[in-house]
Each structure stands twice: as C-alpha cells, then as structure tokens.
C-alpha positions as CSV (number, residue, x, y, z in Angstrom):
1,M,0.0,0.0,0.0
2,Q,2.9,2.4,0.7
3,N,4.3,1.9,-2.7
4,Y,0.9,2.5,-4.2
5,L,0.4,5.8,-2.2
6,H,4.0,7.1,-3.2
7,S,3.4,6.2,-6.9
8,N,-0.1,7.5,-7.2
9,I,-0.1,10.3,-4.7
10,P,3.4,11.8,-4.9
11,L,2.8,14.2,-2.0
12,S,2.8,11.2,0.3
13,G,6.3,10.4,-0.7
14,A,7.5,13.9,-0.2
15,M,5.9,13.9,3.2
16,G,7.7,10.7,4.2
17,V,4.4,8.8,4.8
18,Q,4.8,5.2,6.0
19,V,2.0,2.7,6.2
20,K,2.0,1.0,9.6
21,V,-1.4,-0.8,9.3
22,A,-3.5,-1.1,6.1
23,T,-6.6,-3.3,6.4
24,P,-10.3,-2.8,5.4
25,V,-11.1,-2.0,9.1
26,Q,-8.0,0.1,10.2
27,V,-5.5,2.2,8.6
28,L,-2.6,3.8,10.5
29,L,-0.1,6.0,8.7
30,S,2.9,7.9,10.1
31,A,5.1,10.8,9.0
32,P,8.3,12.3,10.3
33,L,8.3,15.9,11.5
34,A,11.3,17.1,9.3
35,P,9.6,17.3,5.9
36,N,6.4,18.5,7.5
37,I,7.7,21.2,9.8
38,N,6.5,24.8,10.1
39,H,8.2,28.0,11.4
40,H,7.2,27.1,15.0
41,Q,9.1,23.7,14.7
42,T,5.8,21.8,14.9
43,V,3.8,20.0,12.2
44,F,2.5,22.2,9.5
45,G,-1.3,22.1,9.6
46,G,-1.5,21.2,5.9
47,S,0.6,18.1,6.5
48,G,-1.7,17.1,9.3
49,V,-4.8,17.3,7.2
50,V,-3.1,15.5,4.3
51,L,-2.1,12.6,6.5
52,A,-5.6,12.3,8.0
53,T,-7.1,12.5,4.5
54,L,-4.8,9.8,3.3
55,A,-5.7,7.5,6.2
56,A,-9.4,7.8,5.5
57,W,-9.0,7.6,1.7
58,T,-6.8,4.5,2.1
59,L,-9.3,2.8,4.2
60,L,-12.1,3.3,1.8
61,H,-9.8,2.4,-1.1
62,L,-9.0,-1.0,0.6
63,R,-12.7,-1.7,1.2
64,L,-13.6,-1.0,-2.5
65,D,-10.7,-3.2,-3.6
66,L,-11.6,-6.0,-1.3
67,E,-15.1,-6.1,-2.8
68,R,-13.8,-5.6,-6.4
69,L,-15.8,-2.4,-6.9
70,D,-14.1,-0.5,-9.6
71,A,-14.5,3.2,-8.6
72,Q,-12.7,6.5,-8.8
73,L,-12.5,7.7,-5.2
74,V,-12.5,11.4,-4.5
75,I,-13.0,13.6,-1.5
76,Q,-15.9,16.0,-1.6
77,R,-15.5,17.9,1.5
78,S,-13.6,17.8,4.8
79,S,-12.9,19.5,8.1
80,M,-10.0,19.3,10.5
81,E,-9.7,20.4,14.1
82,Y,-6.4,20.6,15.9
83,E,-6.3,20.2,19.6
84,R,-2.7,21.3,20.1
85,P,0.6,21.7,18.2
86,I,2.4,18.4,17.3
87,A,6.2,18.6,18.1
88,G,7.4,15.4,16.5
89,D,6.8,12.5,14.2
90,F,3.0,11.9,14.0
91,E,0.4,9.4,12.9
92,A,-3.2,9.4,11.4
93,E,-5.6,6.6,12.2
94,C,-9.0,5.8,10.6
95,R,-11.1,2.8,11.8
96,F,-14.2,1.5,10.2
97,A,-16.9,-0.2,12.3
98,D,-20.3,0.7,10.7
99,E,-21.2,-2.3,8.5
100,T,-24.8,-1.0,8.1
101,A,-23.4,2.2,6.5
102,W,-21.1,0.1,4.3
103,R,-24.1,-2.0,3.0
104,R,-26.0,1.3,2.2
105,F,-22.9,2.7,0.5
106,R,-22.5,-0.5,-1.6
107,L,-26.2,-0.6,-2.5
108,M,-26.1,3.0,-3.7
109,F,-22.9,2.4,-5.7
110,E,-24.4,-0.7,-7.4
111,R,-27.7,1.1,-8.2
112,H,-26.5,4.5,-9.2
113,G,-22.8,4.2,-10.0
114,R,-22.1,6.7,-7.2
115,A,-22.1,6.6,-3.4
116,R,-21.0,8.8,-0.5
117,M,-19.3,7.8,2.8
118,T,-18.3,10.0,5.7
119,L,-15.2,8.9,7.5
120,R,-13.4,10.1,10.6
121,A,-9.6,10.0,11.3
122,H,-7.5,11.1,14.2
123,L,-4.0,12.7,14.3
124,L,-1.9,11.2,17.0
125,Y,1.4,12.2,18.7
126,A,3.0,10.1,21.4
127,A,-0.2,8.0,21.6
128,R,-2.3,11.1,22.3
129,E,-5.1,12.4,20.1
130,M,-4.0,15.8,18.7
131,G,-6.6,16.4,16.0
132,S,-9.7,15.1,14.4
133,F,-10.7,14.9,10.7
134,V,-14.1,14.3,9.1
135,G,-14.3,13.8,5.4
136,D,-17.0,13.0,2.8
137,F,-15.7,10.7,0.1
138,V,-17.5,9.9,-3.1
139,A,-17.0,6.7,-5.1
140,L,-17.8,7.1,-8.8
141,A,-18.1,4.0,-11.1
142,Q,-15.5,3.8,-13.7
143,R,-17.2,3.9,-17.1
144,G,-16.0,1.6,-19.8
145,S,-13.7,-0.5,-17.6
C-alpha cells in the first residue's frame, strides 16, 4: 500500500508517509516531522490534514478493492480540528466499524454508480489524540472499464 500511495499520490512520498497498518477496518499512517515542519518547529497544519485525509482515503480504497468495486474515489469535503501543536513524528488513524453504513454505500454504488461515505480519522502524537478529521468521500463508477 505504501508503494501505491507514493506512486499515485506523490505528496505522500514527499511527506515521508509510511504505512503501519492497512486493512479494510483500520489504517494507521505515520510521517516524520522534518519534511512536515513549520516555522514554530511543529507539524504544518496542511501536512496534518493531508495525513488524515490519506488515512481515510486508504481505508475506503482498501474496502472498495476487497469487494472488487471499480471506482474512482474522490474527497468531496472535509474539516479538520487541531487540539494542540504536534512537536514530532505523527500518525493518522482511521477505523471502520459501521457495516450498516457500508451496506447502504455499496447498494447506492451498485444502483446509481455513485455513493458517498463519511469517515473520521484522528491525528496522534506520542499516543495522544491531537486532532480530528471528518471527510465525505465519493466513489464514482469507472465507465467503460
């Protein structure tokens, strides 16, 4: 999964993103401070939201792949809240537990060729939650594939 991210989303490579866990129920990504640092010597806010977005996107990508649903996956909207500055290497985690929502998502996708899913991810530093992300992702059926 790490090679896939670095090849298809070059920003992930520039940020030094590493995949620690990548399953259809949990994604945990990490990134070092150095390439993501700001003028306060903490994580640049944009890097935090990118890592959280990547964690959520990767989780949904893996679920689509597992069920062989050929979709273009895009983010429609997102919000990020930071609790405090992050002073070192950091992580983003996204977990999936709502199988009822997944069944609705899959049904919509199969019927209409389009479905939306809201996912939450958390930024972590030294095992403490430092921020929370909410993103709406849309899966669009690949036409002609």
